[in-house]
N, C-alpha and C positions, 0 to 999 in steps of 0.2 A: 566809827564804823561806816564803811562806804555803803552806798545804796545797793550795789550788787551783792555785797555780803549780807546785808539785812534781808534782801529778798530771798537769798539762798537759805538763810536760817529760818525764815518764815515758812518756806516750802518744806524744808526738812522737818520743822516742828509740826506742820500739818500732817506729814507722813507719820511722824511718831504718834500723834493723836489717833490717826486711823489704825495703826498697828496695835496700839494699846487697847482700843475697842475690840479689835479682832481677837486679841489674846485675853480679853476680858480682864484687863488691868484697870485700876482706878485712875481718876483724873490727876492724882498726885504725881504720876509719872511725868505728865506734861508740865505741871507746876514746878517740878524740880528743875526743868530746863531753864527757868528764869534765874536760878541761882548757879547754874552750871557754866563752866567756861566753854568756849567753842569746841575745844578738843574733847571735853567730857560729853558734850552733846553729840558730837560725831561718833564717839564710842558707843553711846546709848543707842543711837540710830543703827549702828552696825550690829549690835547685839540683838536688837529687835528684828532686824532683817533676817539674821541667821536663824533665829527662833521660828519665825514664820516659815522659812524654807524647810527647816527640820520637821516641823509639825505637818507640813503639807506632804513631805516625803513619807513620813510615818503613816499618815492617813491613807495615802495611796497604797502603801504596802499592806495595810490592814484590809482595804477593799479588795485587793488582788487575792489575799489569802482567803478571805471569806467567800470569794466568787467560786472557788473550787474548780478552776480550770484544769483540765487534764495535762495541758502543756500551755506555755505562753507563746502567742503568735503576734507578729507585727504586720501592720499594713504596709510598711516600707518595702517588704519583700514580696508583696502579693501581686500575682499576675492576673490581669482582668480579661485576657484574651478569650476565655471560655464562657463569659457571662453576657447575657442580654439584659440590659437594664430597661425598665419600663420608662415611658415618657414622664411619669410622675416623680422621678428622682434621678438626679445626676450623680456622677462619680464623686464630685466634690461634696455634694450634700450628704452622700453616704459617709464619706470620711469625716465630715464635721459632726456627725451623730445628732444633728438637730432633730431628726425624726424621733429619736428616743425621748427627747424633752417634750415632744408633742404627743407622746403615748401612741406612736404609730408602729405597727408591726412590720416585720420583715420576714418574708417566706422565701426560702432558698430551695428551689426545686431542680432536681437533675440526677443523673446517674451517680453511682458510688464512685468516689475518688476524684471528683472534678473540682474540689476546693471549697465545698460548702462549709464544712466545719472549720477549716482554716479561717475563712472570712468572718464567721460569727464570733469566733474566739478573738480574733484581732480587733474587731469592733468592740467586743466586751472589754478587752484590755484598755482600749482607748477611752471607753466610757468610764472606767475606773480612774483613769488619769484626770478626767473631768469632774471627779467627785461623785459619780453616780454609783448606786448600790446595785451590784450585778450578782446573779447566781446562775451557774451552769449545771445542767442535768442532761443525761440521756433520758429519753422518755421512759425507757424501761426502768432506769434507776429511780426516777421520780415516782412512777406508779408503785414500785416496791416500797419506797419510803412512805407514801401515803397509806398503803394497805397496812403496813406494820404499825403506823401511827394510829390508825383506826382500831386495830386489835389491842394496842397498848393504852388506849384512852388518851392519846396525846395529839389527835388529829387537829383539833382547833388551835393548839399551840403552833403546829407546823404551818397551818394555813395562815395564821397571823404573821409568822415569820416571812412567808412568801409574799404576803400583801405589803410588807414593808420595803420590798425590793423595788428599785426603779426599772430594772430590766431583768427578764427571765430568758435564758437561752435554753431551748428544748431541742436537743440534737437527736437525729435518727427517728424522726416522727413517722410512725407507720412501718418501721422495719420489722417489728415483732408484733403478732396479734395480741390484743389485750382483752381480758375477760370483762364481763358486764360490770363488776364492781370497780375494776380499774378504770374502765371507760367513764363511769360516773364520777369518780374522783378526779380524773384528768379534766373532765368537762367543767367541774367546779372551779379548778384552778384557772382555766381559760376564761370562764364566765366572770370570775372575780377580777381578772386582769383587764377585762374589756373597758377601754377608755380610761384606765387608771395607771397603766404601765405599758412598756413596750415589750413585745414578745418577739424573739428571734428564733425562727424555726427552720430546721433543715429536714428535707424529706426527699425520697426518691419515688414517691407514690403520688400519682395524679389524683386530684380531688375526687374524681368519679369512683375511685376505688377505696376511699377511706371507710366507707360503710362496711366493707368486708373485714377490715382490721379491727374496728371498734364494735363489732357485733350488733350495732344498732344504726340503721341508715339515717333515722331522724336525728339522733344525737350527733352523728358525724356531720350532717348538714348544718346543724345549729353551731357546731364548732367552726366550720368553714365560714359561716355567715359572720360570726364575731371576728374572726381573724382577718378576713378580706375587707370588711367595712372600712377600717382604718389601717390599710396595709399596702405594702409594695411587694410584687412578685418578681423575684430575680430568677431567671432561667439559666441553668448551667448546662453547657454542652461540651462535646468533645470526649477524648479518650481519658481514662483514669490516669491521674498523675502518678499514682503508685505503680500501675502496670507499665506506664511509659518509661519510668525510671527504675524498674525492678532490677535488682542485682542478678537474678536468675536469667533475665533476658540478656543482660550485658555479658554474663558469663557464657551463655549459649552462643551469643554472637562471636565472642572471642574464640570459643572452641571451634566454631565453624570456620573462622578465618585460619586457625591453626591447621585444620584438616585440609583446607584448600592449598595451603602452602606445602 
């Protein structure tokens, strides 16, 4: 056996050893390589590689399913023209999702229809591909779930499930007023998440007005304090994407052209 062939087999055997550990197989798999022919060892290597890929795809599919995204979005098609990024994070750092691994928050502020929800969903989908556990909620949905869980005696179970997530996406923060009980429950989720996970929040409400939505100015201030301490504020500007591309506007324009002709 040539030196080149020996080195190739050693490298492949190291890979088999690593994949066996990853798949939680015993050392006997590597030991069998001592008795295997080169073709048999190549076949084993191929089988283990395919199993690793299959398990990774299955894991990502489970994470996406558990995230409960209303739709799946991609960063590939996202337009950044309407966003002002703060000096604390670049576009590439945003795409890499490293801020999530550092338990840093992302607050997306701006008018309705400027791409806030698209961005946080796309980032959440990418986080799932990286193996992170993500959950998506509208704030109204989450508050209802928390209130129902409290009434049913299952609040602690729900809170524990939320604590297990790496990333929580809270969409439409401040769109609908929340009563005192709901505000307290939401504050608990935010407080529990502080420095332990990343929160991705979309809102069209400036911080100074949060007190009017959560019925308690001090609680709103405490929420903001926890969110911005380790967080980046992205400001969305411009016209609503949905209004800009609305079929009614297009139809109106076409009708107008027809009348002119």
